[in-house]
C-alpha positions, -999 to +999 in steps of 0.1 A: -780-154+353-746-166+340-720-188+356-683-184+351-667-218+353-629-221+356-609-253+355-572-251+364-546-279+362-516-278+384-482-295+381-483-329+399-483-325+436-488-287+435-526-284+440-523-281+478-496-254+474-518-236+449-547-236+472-526-224+501-512-195+480-548-186+469-561-188+504-534-165+517-532-139+489-561-143+465-594-153+481-602-122+501-597-099+471-616-121+447-646-125+471-646-088+479-651-080+442-670-111+428-689-122+459-687-157+473-682-184+447-709-209+439-683-236+441-646-238+448-633-274+448-607-299+439-613-330+418-617-362+436-621-384+405-612-377+369-583-355+360-562-352+391-542-321+401-572-301+390-594-275+408-626-258+397-644-226+407-677-212+396-689-176+401-724-164+394-733-130+378-765-114+368-753-110+332-722-103+311-722-066+321-722-075+358-693-100+352-673-074+332-678-047+358-668-069+388-638-085+370-625-050+359-626-039+396-608-071+406-580-066+380-569-032+394-570-043+431-534-042+444-541-073+466-552-093+436-522-081+416-499-094+444-516-128+442-513-129+404-476-121+407-470-148+433-489-175+414-470-168+382-437-168+401-446-201+417-451-219+384-477-243+398-502-240+370-501-259+338-534-249+321-566-230+326-600-234+309-629-209+313-665-214+303-695-190+305-727-210+312-763-197+311-788-211+336-817-229+320-851-213+327-863-239+352-832-236+374-835-211+402-802-208+420-802-201+457-782-169+464 
């Protein structure tokens, strides 16, 4: 199993607006293609104006297949257009993590 870990930093004071935009336009499409996230949260300590989400996949092929389907979804494209137009995001960092052998995630 692999985990797709994303860290986004928003302009100061824009995290709540980013989450509202995602909830309205992005979440349903993303969950439809990727399944429910392992985690979707905002930072309480550390770098502020930051939110993180983590998705689980069986392997790299599963991730590629699901993300390819997401990218052509018109609903997702609407979200991408709106988030770009809003200009709320400053940076994005993605990491692919592999579960260690003794970790058995609950799905």
